[in-house]
Each structure stands twice: as structure tokens, then as C-alpha cells.
N, C-alpha and C positions, 0 to 999 in steps of 0.2 A: 374324886371320882377313878376310879382306875379301869380302863377301857382295855380287853384284853383280842387282837387282832389276831386272826387265826392267818397263818403263811398261804400264800398265795400258793394254787399246786402247779407245780413247771412241769411242761406237757415233756414227754419222751421223744424230743427230735430224732435221738439217733437210731429207734428203732424203725420208724418210716424212713432213714437215710437209709440206712442196710438193704431194707424193702426195695426201695425204689432205684435202687443202683441196681440189683438182680436183676430187677426186670427190665432195665435200660440197657445190661449188657446183653441177654435174653432176644433183644428189641434188634440191638446191634450187629449181634454174628447172624443171625436170620436174616438183616437184610444185606447182608453181607453175601450169605450165601447164596441169595435169591437173585444179588442181581451179579455173581461170578454163574450159574447158570444160564444166566437171559444170556450173556456175553458169549460162553463156549457155543449157545446158542445158533445165536448170530454169526458165528466164527464159522460154525459147520454148515451154518446155510449157505455161505457168501463161497468158502471153497468146493464145497461140494453140493449144489442144491438137487441134483439128482438124485443121491443113494439116499437110504433112509436115513431120515431128521432126526439128532438128538433130542426126545426127548427133555419138556423142560425141567421137570421133577425126577429127579433118576430114583425111580422105587429099587 
């Protein structure tokens, strides 16, 4: 008796990996930009606390 087996469907992991790395890059650069703004704000407040403070987000 001959039994035919269907090949298992392989998940496309490469597509998900590419999507996750692009999201990771966006998160990485946004965290770096956010921490840079915080550092500039802290330095400006220490050096010139009486002047107009630099806003956290430069619009």
C-alpha cells in the first residue's frame, strides 16, 4: 500500500526578519534622537538656567 506524504509547508522567516529589522532600526534611531535631545536640554539647563530653556522636542 503506497501512502503519499504532503511536504510540510515551510514558514517564510526571511520576510518577517526583514520587517523586524526595519522596525528595530526605527526604534534604535528614535531612542538615540530622544536621548540626544534630553542630553542637550540637561546641558543647556546647567549652563544657562535663567535663559529660555531648550524645548525637549525641536519642532
